[in-house]
Biopython code that builds the backbone (N, CA, C, O; Angstrom):
import numpy as np
from Bio.PDB.StructureBuilder import StructureBuilder

atoms = [
    (1, "MET", "N", (102.170, 90.196, 83.073)),
    (1, "MET", "CA", (101.560, 89.755, 84.064)),
    (1, "MET", "C", (100.692, 91.584, 84.831)),
    (1, "MET", "O", (100.771, 92.811, 84.785)),
    (2, "ASN", "N", (100.182, 90.790, 85.248)),
    (2, "ASN", "CA", (98.654, 92.539, 86.051)),
    (2, "ASN", "C", (98.806, 92.140, 87.701)),
    (2, "ASN", "O", (98.476, 91.100, 88.270)),
    (3, "ILE", "N", (99.246, 93.001, 88.079)),
    (3, "ILE", "CA", (98.960, 92.209, 89.978)),
    (3, "ILE", "C", (98.898, 93.817, 90.487)),
    (3, "ILE", "O", (99.659, 94.589, 89.903)),
    (4, "ALA", "N", (98.234, 94.229, 91.298)),
    (4, "ALA", "CA", (97.327, 94.861, 92.200)),
    (4, "ALA", "C", (97.465, 94.139, 93.276)),
    (4, "ALA", "O", (96.951, 93.051, 93.532)),
    (5, "ILE", "N", (98.677, 95.230, 94.340)),
    (5, "ILE", "CA", (98.786, 94.792, 95.915)),
    (5, "ILE", "C", (98.100, 96.428, 96.320)),
    (5, "ILE", "O", (98.121, 97.585, 95.902)),
    (6, "SER", "N", (97.500, 95.583, 97.438)),
    (6, "SER", "CA", (96.737, 96.523, 98.143)),
    (6, "SER", "C", (96.809, 96.070, 100.004)),
    (6, "SER", "O", (96.299, 95.133, 100.617)),
    (7, "SER", "N", (97.808, 97.391, 100.520)),
    (7, "SER", "CA", (98.275, 97.186, 101.673)),
    (7, "SER", "C", (97.489, 97.198, 102.370)),
    (7, "SER", "O", (97.761, 96.722, 103.472)),
    (8, "THR", "N", (95.839, 97.830, 102.112)),
    (8, "THR", "CA", (94.805, 97.530, 103.289)),
    (8, "THR", "C", (94.102, 96.905, 103.389)),
    (8, "THR", "O", (93.168, 96.985, 104.187)),
    (9, "SER", "N", (94.398, 95.706, 102.279)),
    (9, "SER", "CA", (93.338, 94.382, 101.353)),
    (9, "SER", "C", (93.458, 93.870, 103.229)),
    (9, "SER", "O", (94.487, 93.966, 103.897)),
    (10, "GLU", "N", (91.985, 93.293, 103.781)),
    (10, "GLU", "CA", (92.759, 92.732, 104.896)),
    (10, "GLU", "C", (93.346, 90.757, 104.509)),
    (10, "GLU", "O", (93.747, 89.781, 105.144)),
    (11, "LYS", "N", (93.080, 91.081, 103.314)),
    (11, "LYS", "CA", (94.436, 89.255, 102.915)),
    (11, "LYS", "C", (95.587, 89.376, 102.541)),
    (11, "LYS", "O", (95.795, 89.998, 101.498)),
    (12, "PRO", "N", (97.326, 88.479, 103.731)),
    (12, "PRO", "CA", (98.152, 88.732, 103.260)),
    (12, "PRO", "C", (98.026, 89.059, 101.547)),
    (12, "PRO", "O", (97.219, 88.791, 100.657)),
    (13, "ILE", "N", (99.940, 90.152, 101.719)),
    (13, "ILE", "CA", (100.348, 90.543, 100.074)),
    (13, "ILE", "C", (100.582, 88.867, 99.267)),
    (13, "ILE", "O", (100.562, 88.755, 98.042)),
    (14, "TYR", "N", (100.775, 87.784, 100.121)),
    (14, "TYR", "CA", (101.454, 86.087, 98.926)),
    (14, "TYR", "C", (100.098, 86.048, 98.861)),
    (14, "TYR", "O", (99.705, 86.124, 97.697)),
    (15, "GLN", "N", (99.018, 85.937, 99.874)),
    (15, "GLN", "CA", (98.058, 85.809, 98.765)),
    (15, "GLN", "C", (97.434, 86.407, 97.919)),
    (15, "GLN", "O", (97.058, 85.771, 96.935)),
    (16, "GLN", "N", (97.049, 88.162, 98.062)),
    (16, "GLN", "CA", (96.869, 88.878, 96.894)),
    (16, "GLN", "C", (97.847, 88.480, 95.743)),
    (16, "GLN", "O", (97.509, 88.856, 94.621)),
    (17, "LEU", "N", (98.901, 87.840, 95.846)),
    (17, "LEU", "CA", (100.151, 87.463, 94.719)),
    (17, "LEU", "C", (99.186, 86.347, 94.382)),
    (17, "LEU", "O", (98.498, 86.384, 93.362)),
    (18, "PHE", "N", (99.153, 85.527, 95.104)),
    (18, "PHE", "CA", (98.640, 83.972, 94.422)),
    (18, "PHE", "C", (96.950, 84.369, 94.411)),
    (18, "PHE", "O", (96.449, 83.292, 94.087)),
    (19, "GLU", "N", (96.522, 84.739, 94.480)),
    (19, "GLU", "CA", (94.690, 84.882, 94.375)),
    (19, "GLU", "C", (95.113, 85.084, 92.434)),
    (19, "GLU", "O", (95.165, 84.317, 91.473)),
    (20, "GLN", "N", (95.401, 87.004, 92.736)),
    (20, "GLN", "CA", (96.097, 87.472, 90.630)),
    (20, "GLN", "C", (96.749, 86.604, 89.673)),
    (20, "GLN", "O", (96.604, 86.413, 88.465)),
    (21, "ILE", "N", (97.491, 86.148, 90.546)),
    (21, "ILE", "CA", (98.125, 85.013, 89.428)),
    (21, "ILE", "C", (97.749, 83.365, 89.390)),
    (21, "ILE", "O", (98.272, 82.645, 88.540)),
    (22, "SER", "N", (96.750, 82.806, 90.434)),
    (22, "SER", "CA", (96.061, 82.079, 89.148)),
    (22, "SER", "C", (95.379, 81.935, 88.424)),
    (22, "SER", "O", (95.450, 81.122, 87.503)),
    (23, "ALA", "N", (94.376, 82.830, 88.695)),
    (23, "ALA", "CA", (93.268, 84.095, 87.855)),
    (23, "ALA", "C", (93.836, 83.804, 86.496)),
    (23, "ALA", "O", (93.578, 82.953, 85.646)),
    (24, "GLN", "N", (94.870, 84.994, 86.588)),
    (24, "GLN", "CA", (95.455, 84.471, 85.423)),
    (24, "GLN", "C", (95.522, 83.409, 84.337)),
    (24, "GLN", "O", (95.102, 83.431, 83.180)),
    (25, "ILE", "N", (96.194, 82.433, 85.058)),
    (25, "ILE", "CA", (96.622, 81.474, 84.152)),
    (25, "ILE", "C", (94.912, 80.813, 84.571)),
    (25, "ILE", "O", (94.371, 80.526, 83.502)),
    (26, "LEU", "N", (94.300, 80.618, 85.349)),
    (26, "LEU", "CA", (93.336, 79.657, 84.970)),
    (26, "LEU", "C", (92.608, 80.285, 83.885)),
    (26, "LEU", "O", (92.109, 79.439, 83.144)),
    (27, "LYS", "N", (92.306, 81.855, 83.432)),
    (27, "LYS", "CA", (91.113, 82.078, 82.272)),
    (27, "LYS", "C", (92.509, 82.142, 81.727)),
    (27, "LYS", "O", (92.438, 83.368, 81.638)),
    (28, "GLY", "N", (93.904, 81.847, 81.217)),
    (28, "GLY", "CA", (94.333, 81.582, 80.504)),
    (28, "GLY", "C", (95.166, 82.229, 79.705)),
    (28, "GLY", "O", (95.501, 81.935, 78.558)),
    (29, "GLU", "N", (95.734, 83.829, 80.883)),
    (29, "GLU", "CA", (96.062, 85.139, 80.168)),
    (29, "GLU", "C", (97.515, 85.171, 80.171)),
    (29, "GLU", "O", (98.348, 85.851, 79.571)),
    (30, "LEU", "N", (97.585, 84.004, 81.235)),
    (30, "LEU", "CA", (99.645, 83.502, 81.074)),
    (30, "LEU", "C", (98.978, 82.619, 80.739)),
    (30, "LEU", "O", (97.971, 82.074, 81.191)),
    (31, "GLU", "N", (99.723, 82.466, 79.727)),
    (31, "GLU", "CA", (99.701, 80.990, 79.116)),
    (31, "GLU", "C", (100.275, 80.549, 79.467)),
    (31, "GLU", "O", (100.909, 81.180, 80.313)),
    (32, "THR", "N", (100.846, 78.573, 79.189)),
    (32, "THR", "CA", (101.593, 77.242, 79.026)),
    (32, "THR", "C", (102.882, 78.060, 78.758)),
    (32, "THR", "O", (103.031, 78.699, 77.716)),
    (33, "GLY", "N", (103.872, 78.008, 79.817)),
    (33, "GLY", "CA", (105.394, 78.359, 79.380)),
    (33, "GLY", "C", (105.860, 79.483, 79.451)),
    (33, "GLY", "O", (107.047, 79.650, 79.169)),
    (34, "TYR", "N", (104.912, 80.738, 79.915)),
    (34, "TYR", "CA", (105.091, 81.424, 80.627)),
    (34, "TYR", "C", (106.287, 81.750, 81.365)),
    (34, "TYR", "O", (106.476, 80.656, 81.898)),
    (35, "CYS", "N", (107.411, 82.631, 81.851)),
    (35, "CYS", "CA", (107.769, 82.353, 82.434)),
    (35, "CYS", "C", (107.959, 83.796, 83.927)),
    (35, "CYS", "O", (108.728, 84.675, 84.315)),
    (36, "LEU", "N", (106.922, 83.286, 84.175)),
    (36, "LEU", "CA", (107.656, 84.615, 85.837)),
    (36, "LEU", "C", (108.682, 85.591, 85.552)),
    (36, "LEU", "O", (109.642, 85.433, 84.798)),
    (37, "PRO", "N", (108.486, 86.269, 85.998)),
    (37, "PRO", "CA", (109.481, 87.012, 86.816)),
    (37, "PRO", "C", (110.728, 86.523, 87.959)),
    (37, "PRO", "O", (109.973, 86.278, 88.899)),
    (38, "PRO", "N", (111.627, 86.329, 88.308)),
    (38, "PRO", "CA", (112.405, 86.495, 89.192)),
    (38, "PRO", "C", (112.038, 86.952, 90.593)),
    (38, "PRO", "O", (111.992, 88.164, 90.802)),
    (39, "ILE", "N", (111.758, 86.048, 91.625)),
    (39, "ILE", "CA", (111.321, 85.947, 92.617)),
    (39, "ILE", "C", (111.850, 87.740, 92.694)),
    (39, "ILE", "O", (110.974, 88.580, 92.486)),
    (40, "ARG", "N", (112.738, 88.032, 92.882)),
    (40, "ARG", "CA", (113.869, 89.751, 93.564)),
    (40, "ARG", "C", (113.376, 90.025, 92.481)),
    (40, "ARG", "O", (112.176, 90.078, 92.750)),
    (41, "GLN", "N", (113.504, 90.280, 91.220)),
    (41, "GLN", "CA", (112.985, 91.499, 90.051)),
    (41, "GLN", "C", (111.828, 91.976, 90.982)),
    (41, "GLN", "O", (111.932, 92.999, 91.659)),
    (42, "ALA", "N", (110.263, 90.856, 90.979)),
    (42, "ALA", "CA", (108.987, 90.359, 91.314)),
    (42, "ALA", "C", (109.335, 91.272, 92.303)),
    (42, "ALA", "O", (109.762, 92.414, 92.132)),
    (43, "ALA", "N", (109.081, 90.570, 93.565)),
    (43, "ALA", "CA", (109.296, 91.477, 94.714)),
    (43, "ALA", "C", (110.165, 92.971, 94.652)),
    (43, "ALA", "O", (109.927, 93.150, 95.846)),
    (44, "GLN", "N", (111.004, 94.252, 94.264)),
    (44, "GLN", "CA", (112.098, 95.393, 93.690)),
    (44, "GLN", "C", (110.324, 95.637, 93.131)),
    (44, "GLN", "O", (109.703, 96.284, 93.973)),
    (45, "GLU", "N", (109.179, 95.097, 91.485)),
    (45, "GLU", "CA", (108.190, 95.779, 91.032)),
    (45, "GLU", "C", (107.718, 95.979, 91.212)),
    (45, "GLU", "O", (107.093, 96.865, 90.631)),
    (46, "LEU", "N", (107.164, 95.097, 92.899)),
    (46, "LEU", "CA", (105.996, 95.014, 93.036)),
    (46, "LEU", "C", (106.540, 96.155, 95.135)),
    (46, "LEU", "O", (105.916, 96.230, 96.194)),
    (47, "ARG", "N", (107.541, 96.582, 94.804)),
    (47, "ARG", "CA", (107.642, 97.078, 96.181)),
    (47, "ARG", "C", (107.671, 96.274, 97.411)),
    (47, "ARG", "O", (108.247, 96.917, 98.289)),
    (48, "ILE", "N", (107.277, 95.122, 97.823)),
    (48, "ILE", "CA", (107.406, 93.803, 98.587)),
    (48, "ILE", "C", (108.683, 92.408, 99.575)),
    (48, "ILE", "O", (109.865, 92.371, 99.230)),
    (49, "SER", "N", (108.483, 92.044, 100.005)),
    (49, "SER", "CA", (109.479, 91.570, 100.306)),
    (49, "SER", "C", (109.682, 90.397, 99.873)),
    (49, "SER", "O", (108.908, 89.441, 99.921)),
    (50, "VAL", "N", (110.923, 90.458, 99.361)),
    (50, "VAL", "CA", (111.249, 88.514, 98.481)),
    (50, "VAL", "C", (110.391, 87.284, 99.292)),
    (50, "VAL", "O", (109.702, 86.426, 98.742)),
    (51, "ILE", "N", (110.591, 87.416, 100.530)),
    (51, "ILE", "CA", (109.782, 86.117, 101.206)),
    (51, "ILE", "C", (108.370, 85.651, 100.669)),
    (51, "ILE", "O", (107.809, 84.600, 100.355)),
    (52, "THR", "N", (107.998, 87.522, 100.761)),
    (52, "THR", "CA", (106.192, 87.373, 100.361)),
    (52, "THR", "C", (106.143, 86.718, 99.055)),
    (52, "THR", "O", (105.093, 86.150, 98.753)),
    (53, "VAL", "N", (107.712, 86.710, 97.743)),
    (53, "VAL", "CA", (106.779, 86.528, 96.839)),
    (53, "VAL", "C", (107.308, 84.917, 96.486)),
    (53, "VAL", "O", (107.012, 84.333, 95.443)),
    (54, "LYS", "N", (108.508, 84.092, 98.051)),
    (54, "LYS", "CA", (108.706, 83.083, 97.261)),
    (54, "LYS", "C", (107.447, 82.285, 98.503)),
    (54, "LYS", "O", (107.166, 81.263, 99.129)),
    (55, "LYS", "N", (107.160, 83.314, 98.284)),
    (55, "LYS", "CA", (106.082, 81.941, 99.672)),
    (55, "LYS", "C", (104.288, 81.966, 98.107)),
    (55, "LYS", "O", (103.621, 80.942, 97.954)),
    (56, "ALA", "N", (103.994, 83.183, 97.348)),
    (56, "ALA", "CA", (102.961, 83.610, 96.240)),
    (56, "ALA", "C", (103.799, 82.529, 95.955)),
    (56, "ALA", "O", (103.543, 81.802, 96.915)),
    (57, "TRP", "N", (104.646, 81.917, 95.269)),
    (57, "TRP", "CA", (105.376, 81.586, 94.069)),
    (57, "TRP", "C", (105.748, 79.886, 94.446)),
    (57, "TRP", "O", (105.831, 79.182, 93.440)),
    (58, "GLU", "N", (105.997, 79.113, 95.898)),
    (58, "GLU", "CA", (105.838, 78.086, 96.367)),
    (58, "GLU", "C", (104.294, 78.058, 96.210)),
    (58, "GLU", "O", (103.986, 77.101, 95.499)),
    (59, "ASP", "N", (102.618, 79.166, 96.850)),
    (59, "ASP", "CA", (102.436, 77.727, 96.318)),
    (59, "ASP", "C", (101.638, 77.461, 95.049)),
    (59, "ASP", "O", (100.988, 76.459, 94.752)),
    (60, "LEU", "N", (101.828, 78.548, 94.393)),
    (60, "LEU", "CA", (101.414, 78.144, 93.052)),
    (60, "LEU", "C", (102.240, 76.972, 92.547)),
    (60, "LEU", "O", (101.576, 75.936, 92.545)),
    (61, "GLU", "N", (103.318, 76.843, 92.179)),
    (61, "GLU", "CA", (103.646, 75.313, 92.597)),
    (61, "GLU", "C", (103.487, 74.601, 92.500)),
    (61, "GLU", "O", (103.388, 73.828, 91.547)),
    (62, "ARG", "N", (103.318, 74.546, 94.314)),
    (62, "ARG", "CA", (102.080, 73.346, 94.812)),
    (62, "ARG", "C", (100.411, 72.832, 94.617)),
    (62, "ARG", "O", (100.012, 71.701, 94.899)),
    (63, "ARG", "N", (99.442, 74.104, 93.991)),
    (63, "ARG", "CA", (99.265, 74.338, 93.258)),
    (63, "ARG", "C", (98.873, 73.242, 92.234)),
    (63, "ARG", "O", (98.040, 72.346, 92.375)),
    (64, "GLY", "N", (99.699, 73.533, 91.123)),
    (64, "GLY", "CA", (100.609, 72.737, 90.181)),
    (64, "GLY", "C", (100.263, 73.832, 88.890)),
    (64, "GLY", "O", (100.618, 73.708, 87.717)),
    (65, "LEU", "N", (99.474, 74.911, 89.485)),
    (65, "LEU", "CA", (100.142, 76.328, 87.935)),
    (65, "LEU", "C", (101.291, 76.560, 87.745)),
    (65, "LEU", "O", (101.341, 77.249, 86.726)),
    (66, "ILE", "N", (102.295, 76.384, 88.141)),
    (66, "ILE", "CA", (103.666, 76.576, 88.183)),
    (66, "ILE", "C", (105.012, 75.464, 88.316)),
    (66, "ILE", "O", (105.291, 74.554, 89.098)),
    (67, "HIS", "N", (105.597, 76.005, 87.239)),
    (67, "HIS", "CA", (106.879, 74.995, 87.423)),
    (67, "HIS", "C", (108.119, 75.060, 87.435)),
    (67, "HIS", "O", (108.550, 75.218, 86.292)),
    (68, "THR", "N", (109.432, 74.979, 88.720)),
    (68, "THR", "CA", (110.513, 75.599, 88.182)),
    (68, "THR", "C", (111.348, 75.112, 87.545)),
    (68, "THR", "O", (111.177, 73.893, 87.571)),
    (69, "ILE", "N", (113.050, 75.650, 86.367)),
    (69, "ILE", "CA", (113.581, 74.739, 86.905)),
    (69, "ILE", "C", (114.542, 75.366, 87.067)),
    (69, "ILE", "O", (114.713, 76.516, 86.663)),
    (70, "THR", "N", (115.546, 74.497, 87.868)),
    (70, "THR", "CA", (116.345, 74.729, 88.571)),
    (70, "THR", "C", (117.449, 76.097, 87.057)),
    (70, "THR", "O", (117.709, 75.448, 86.044)),
    (71, "GLY", "N", (117.702, 76.857, 87.013)),
    (71, "GLY", "CA", (118.388, 77.673, 86.728)),
    (71, "GLY", "C", (118.262, 78.444, 85.865)),
    (71, "GLY", "O", (119.174, 78.933, 85.198)),
    (72, "LYS", "N", (116.050, 78.838, 85.679)),
    (72, "LYS", "CA", (116.183, 79.000, 84.871)),
    (72, "LYS", "C", (114.547, 79.786, 84.992)),
    (72, "LYS", "O", (113.962, 80.408, 84.105)),
    (73, "GLY", "N", (114.152, 79.541, 86.202)),
    (73, "GLY", "CA", (112.408, 80.052, 86.152)),
    (73, "GLY", "C", (111.311, 78.897, 86.731)),
    (73, "GLY", "O", (111.223, 77.670, 86.785)),
    (74, "CYS", "N", (110.210, 80.584, 87.290)),
    (74, "CYS", "CA", (109.053, 79.287, 87.211)),
    (74, "CYS", "C", (108.386, 79.781, 85.734)),
    (74, "CYS", "O", (108.314, 80.921, 85.276)),
    (75, "PHE", "N", (108.045, 78.828, 85.309)),
    (75, "PHE", "CA", (106.855, 79.005, 84.115)),
    (75, "PHE", "C", (105.901, 78.317, 83.689)),
    (75, "PHE", "O", (106.096, 77.136, 83.405)),
    (76, "VAL", "N", (104.207, 79.108, 83.499)),
    (76, "VAL", "CA", (103.417, 78.051, 83.760)),
    (76, "VAL", "C", (103.926, 76.847, 83.035)),
    (76, "VAL", "O", (104.777, 76.635, 82.171)),
    (77, "ALA", "N", (102.883, 75.991, 83.874)),
    (77, "ALA", "CA", (102.211, 74.761, 83.341)),
    (77, "ALA", "C", (101.617, 73.866, 82.727)),
    (77, "ALA", "O", (100.566, 74.271, 82.231)),
    (78, "ASP", "N", (101.824, 72.892, 82.560)),
    (78, "ASP", "CA", (100.607, 73.146, 81.422)),
    (78, "ASP", "C", (100.043, 71.938, 81.756)),
    (78, "ASP", "O", (100.494, 70.808, 81.938)),
    (79, "LEU", "N", (98.272, 72.749, 81.818)),
    (79, "LEU", "CA", (97.332, 72.204, 81.852)),
    (79, "LEU", "C", (96.210, 72.101, 80.889)),
    (79, "LEU", "O", (96.121, 73.030, 80.086)),
    (80, "SER", "N", (95.474, 71.295, 80.830)),
    (80, "SER", "CA", (94.624, 71.064, 80.018)),
    (80, "SER", "C", (93.208, 71.895, 80.328)),
    (80, "SER", "O", (93.168, 72.316, 81.484)),
    (81, "PRO", "N", (91.926, 72.238, 79.432)),
    (81, "PRO", "CA", (91.575, 73.053, 79.437)),
    (81, "PRO", "C", (90.444, 72.191, 81.191)),
    (81, "PRO", "O", (89.972, 72.854, 82.115)),
    (82, "ASP", "N", (90.396, 71.166, 81.081)),
    (82, "ASP", "CA", (89.409, 70.220, 82.262)),
    (82, "ASP", "C", (90.857, 70.621, 83.852)),
    (82, "ASP", "O", (90.834, 69.914, 84.860)),
    (83, "GLN", "N", (91.312, 71.130, 83.787)),
    (83, "GLN", "CA", (92.820, 71.046, 84.435)),
    (83, "GLN", "C", (92.991, 72.492, 84.606)),
    (83, "GLN", "O", (94.168, 72.518, 84.965)),
    (84, "ARG", "N", (92.807, 73.066, 84.598)),
    (84, "ARG", "CA", (92.676, 74.352, 84.584)),
    (84, "ARG", "C", (90.940, 74.562, 84.970)),
    (84, "ARG", "O", (91.095, 75.676, 85.471)),
    (85, "LEU", "N", (90.195, 74.441, 85.036)),
    (85, "LEU", "CA", (88.640, 74.390, 85.633)),
    (85, "LEU", "C", (88.706, 73.789, 86.786)),
    (85, "LEU", "O", (88.115, 74.274, 87.751)),
    (86, "GLN", "N", (89.622, 72.329, 86.920)),
    (86, "GLN", "CA", (89.450, 71.956, 87.952)),
    (86, "GLN", "C", (89.379, 73.102, 89.324)),
    (86, "GLN", "O", (88.549, 73.485, 90.148)),
    (87, "ILE", "N", (90.881, 73.363, 88.947)),
    (87, "ILE", "CA", (91.624, 73.114, 89.718)),
    (87, "ILE", "C", (90.532, 74.782, 90.044)),
    (87, "ILE", "O", (89.460, 74.245, 90.324)),
    (88, "ARG", "N", (90.366, 75.737, 90.106)),
    (88, "ARG", "CA", (89.190, 76.685, 89.660)),
    (88, "ARG", "C", (88.020, 76.109, 90.182)),
    (88, "ARG", "O", (87.529, 77.091, 90.738)),
    (89, "ASN", "N", (87.704, 75.731, 90.261)),
    (89, "ASN", "CA", (87.376, 74.669, 91.031)),
    (89, "ASN", "C", (87.242, 74.037, 91.740)),
    (89, "ASN", "O", (86.320, 73.285, 91.423)),
    (90, "GLU", "N", (87.550, 73.858, 92.466)),
    (90, "GLU", "CA", (88.588, 72.825, 93.706)),
    (90, "GLU", "C", (89.170, 74.761, 94.522)),
    (90, "GLU", "O", (89.027, 74.919, 95.734)),
    (91, "MET", "N", (89.743, 75.916, 93.662)),
    (91, "MET", "CA", (89.784, 76.853, 94.960)),
    (91, "MET", "C", (88.395, 78.415, 95.402)),
    (91, "MET", "O", (88.480, 79.294, 96.260)),
    (92, "ILE", "N", (87.157, 78.103, 94.250)),
    (92, "ILE", "CA", (86.348, 78.363, 94.610)),
    (92, "ILE", "C", (85.716, 77.922, 95.480)),
    (92, "ILE", "O", (85.542, 78.312, 96.635)),
    (93, "LEU", "N", (85.264, 76.886, 94.808)),
    (93, "LEU", "CA", (84.717, 75.967, 96.086)),
    (93, "LEU", "C", (85.239, 76.038, 98.034)),
    (93, "LEU", "O", (84.774, 75.718, 99.128)),
    (94, "LYS", "N", (86.165, 76.515, 97.595)),
    (94, "LYS", "CA", (87.122, 76.663, 99.176)),
    (94, "LYS", "C", (86.671, 77.835, 100.565)),
    (94, "LYS", "O", (86.439, 77.969, 101.766)),
    (95, "GLN", "N", (86.770, 78.382, 99.416)),
    (95, "GLN", "CA", (86.355, 80.026, 99.237)),
    (95, "GLN", "C", (84.913, 80.351, 99.775)),
    (95, "GLN", "O", (84.416, 80.740, 100.831)),
    (96, "MET", "N", (84.699, 80.168, 99.132)),
    (96, "MET", "CA", (82.514, 80.218, 99.222)),
    (96, "MET", "C", (82.547, 79.173, 100.747)),
    (96, "MET", "O", (82.208, 79.434, 101.902)),
    (97, "ALA", "N", (83.059, 78.048, 100.179)),
    (97, "ALA", "CA", (82.935, 77.285, 102.216)),
    (97, "ALA", "C", (82.814, 78.474, 103.799)),
    (97, "ALA", "O", (81.977, 78.843, 104.622)),
    (98, "GLY", "N", (85.114, 78.792, 103.255)),
    (98, "GLY", "CA", (84.554, 80.138, 104.255)),
    (98, "GLY", "C", (83.275, 80.803, 104.030)),
    (98, "GLY", "O", (82.510, 80.728, 104.992)),
    (99, "ASP", "N", (82.946, 81.283, 103.255)),
    (99, "ASP", "CA", (81.454, 82.203, 102.697)),
    (99, "ASP", "C", (80.136, 81.762, 103.498)),
    (99, "ASP", "O", (79.528, 82.127, 104.504)),
    (100, "ALA", "N", (80.016, 80.699, 102.425)),
    (100, "ALA", "CA", (78.531, 79.857, 103.736)),
    (100, "ALA", "C", (78.673, 79.860, 104.872)),
    (100, "ALA", "O", (77.682, 80.336, 105.425)),
    (101, "SER", "N", (80.002, 79.336, 106.043)),
    (101, "SER", "CA", (79.197, 79.448, 107.177)),
    (101, "SER", "C", (79.650, 80.623, 108.012)),
    (101, "SER", "O", (79.410, 80.934, 109.178)),
    (102, "TYR", "N", (80.554, 81.318, 106.833)),
    (102, "TYR", "CA", (80.120, 83.284, 107.305)),
    (102, "TYR", "C", (78.735, 83.439, 107.445)),
    (102, "TYR", "O", (77.997, 83.547, 108.424)),
    (103, "TYR", "N", (78.474, 83.420, 105.660)),
    (103, "TYR", "CA", (76.688, 83.660, 105.981)),
    (103, "TYR", "C", (75.251, 82.950, 107.223)),
    (103, "TYR", "O", (74.205, 83.415, 107.675)),
    (104, "LYS", "N", (75.996, 81.637, 107.351)),
    (104, "LYS", "CA", (75.521, 80.990, 108.830)),
    (104, "LYS", "C", (75.706, 81.997, 109.402)),
    (104, "LYS", "O", (76.664, 82.181, 108.652)),
    (105, "SER", "N", (75.715, 82.563, 109.812)),
    (105, "SER", "CA", (76.482, 82.621, 111.707)),
    (105, "SER", "C", (74.427, 83.677, 110.949)),
    (105, "SER", "O", (73.308, 83.530, 111.441)),
    (106, "PHE", "N", (74.702, 84.271, 110.131)),
    (106, "PHE", "CA", (73.661, 85.773, 110.182)),
    (106, "PHE", "C", (72.823, 85.214, 110.277)),
    (106, "PHE", "O", (72.005, 85.908, 110.882)),
    (107, "GLY", "N", (72.028, 83.376, 109.824)),
    (107, "GLY", "CA", (70.682, 83.044, 110.215)),
    (107, "GLY", "C", (69.960, 83.026, 108.681)),
    (107, "GLY", "O", (68.852, 82.604, 108.351)),
    (108, "LEU", "N", (71.475, 83.909, 107.548)),
    (108, "LEU", "CA", (71.051, 83.405, 106.597)),
    (108, "LEU", "C", (69.646, 82.022, 105.381)),
    (108, "LEU", "O", (68.981, 81.451, 106.246)),
    (109, "THR", "N", (69.389, 81.736, 104.599)),
    (109, "THR", "CA", (69.098, 81.058, 103.753)),
    (109, "THR", "C", (69.520, 80.048, 102.930)),
    (109, "THR", "O", (68.548, 79.294, 102.868)),
    (110, "ILE", "N", (70.323, 79.635, 102.322)),
    (110, "ILE", "CA", (70.557, 80.194, 101.046)),
    (110, "ILE", "C", (70.347, 80.903, 100.494)),
    (110, "ILE", "O", (71.022, 81.876, 100.156)),
    (111, "GLU", "N", (69.241, 80.575, 100.225)),
    (111, "GLU", "CA", (67.929, 81.082, 99.382)),
    (111, "GLU", "C", (68.229, 82.967, 98.919)),
    (111, "GLU", "O", (68.180, 83.596, 97.862)),
    (112, "GLU", "N", (68.552, 83.335, 100.431)),
    (112, "GLU", "CA", (68.235, 84.875, 101.063)),
    (112, "GLU", "C", (70.494, 84.944, 100.117)),
    (112, "GLU", "O", (70.838, 84.977, 98.936)),
    (113, "ALA", "N", (71.114, 84.936, 101.071)),
    (113, "ALA", "CA", (72.845, 84.424, 100.428)),
    (113, "ALA", "C", (72.651, 85.085, 98.514)),
    (113, "ALA", "O", (72.768, 86.212, 98.032)),
    (114, "ILE", "N", (72.309, 83.696, 97.890)),
    (114, "ILE", "CA", (71.894, 84.367, 96.441)),
    (114, "ILE", "C", (71.829, 85.441, 95.946)),
    (114, "ILE", "O", (72.726, 86.008, 95.323)),
    (115, "GLU", "N", (70.251, 86.016, 96.280)),
    (115, "GLU", "CA", (69.982, 87.762, 96.657)),
    (115, "GLU", "C", (70.643, 87.666, 96.381)),
    (115, "GLU", "O", (71.096, 87.503, 95.248)),
    (116, "LEU", "N", (71.403, 87.780, 98.265)),
    (116, "LEU", "CA", (72.564, 89.365, 98.322)),
    (116, "LEU", "C", (73.461, 89.114, 97.696)),
    (116, "LEU", "O", (74.259, 90.050, 97.656)),
    (117, "LEU", "N", (73.931, 87.733, 96.809)),
    (117, "LEU", "CA", (75.444, 87.885, 96.418)),
    (117, "LEU", "C", (74.708, 88.509, 94.623)),
    (117, "LEU", "O", (75.426, 88.998, 93.751)),
    (118, "LYS", "N", (72.727, 88.239, 94.446)),
    (118, "LYS", "CA", (73.113, 88.757, 93.210)),
    (118, "LYS", "C", (73.975, 90.393, 93.039)),
    (118, "LYS", "O", (75.108, 90.694, 92.663)),
    (119, "LYS", "N", (73.035, 91.025, 93.423)),
    (119, "LYS", "CA", (73.391, 92.278, 94.259)),
    (119, "LYS", "C", (74.646, 93.413, 94.315)),
    (119, "LYS", "O", (74.871, 94.616, 94.190)),
    (120, "VAL", "N", (75.193, 92.309, 94.556)),
    (120, "VAL", "CA", (77.176, 92.523, 94.690)),
    (120, "VAL", "C", (77.780, 92.880, 92.968)),
    (120, "VAL", "O", (78.342, 93.756, 92.311)),
    (121, "TYR", "N", (77.068, 91.212, 92.836)),
    (121, "TYR", "CA", (78.418, 90.165, 91.320)),
    (121, "TYR", "C", (77.961, 91.918, 90.248)),
    (121, "TYR", "O", (77.169, 92.848, 90.401)),
    (122, "PRO", "N", (78.722, 91.639, 89.514)),
    (122, "PRO", "CA", (79.228, 92.574, 88.508)),
    (122, "PRO", "C", (78.206, 92.160, 86.980)),
    (122, "PRO", "O", (78.516, 91.187, 86.293)),
    (123, "ASN", "N", (77.162, 92.935, 86.674)),
    (123, "ASN", "CA", (76.869, 93.164, 85.717)),
    (123, "ASN", "C", (78.074, 92.213, 84.378)),
    (123, "ASN", "O", (79.155, 92.794, 84.286)),
    (124, "GLU", "N", (77.966, 91.102, 83.572)),
    (124, "GLU", "CA", (78.396, 91.589, 82.823)),
    (124, "GLU", "C", (78.050, 91.365, 81.343)),
    (124, "GLU", "O", (78.629, 92.010, 80.469)),
]
sb = StructureBuilder()
sb.init_structure("model")
sb.init_model(0)
sb.init_chain("A")
sb.init_seg("    ")
for serial, (resi, resn, name, xyz) in enumerate(atoms, 1):
    if name == "N":
        sb.init_residue(resn, " ", resi, " ")
    sb.init_atom(name, np.array(xyz, "f"), 0.0, 1.0, " ", f" {name:<3s}", serial, name[0])
structure = sb.get_structure()
């Protein structure tokens, strides 16, 4: 698990943690059954609050990306490729809906928004 927390980001730390772990799960970097570090350990390693980690882990579980086994820990859920794709697309569409409202407030057409996105999207 590779996490980079930014104290200068506009996003709350729990959201940064949630998004980074979600992305790693949905891309298959964290495989089914992978045991996330205990909340206290993750908080200590990342130098953040236990409450912050707990909130991120709860959001991951609520989203169906992990499950908890009492006394054993939190594990990456067994998701089919279709389930991963569906969850990924739902998360992206939620983000894009907010972004689209922002673009519209500036009077951008969809074509203009796409052209601007192409300028900032990294070439692979």
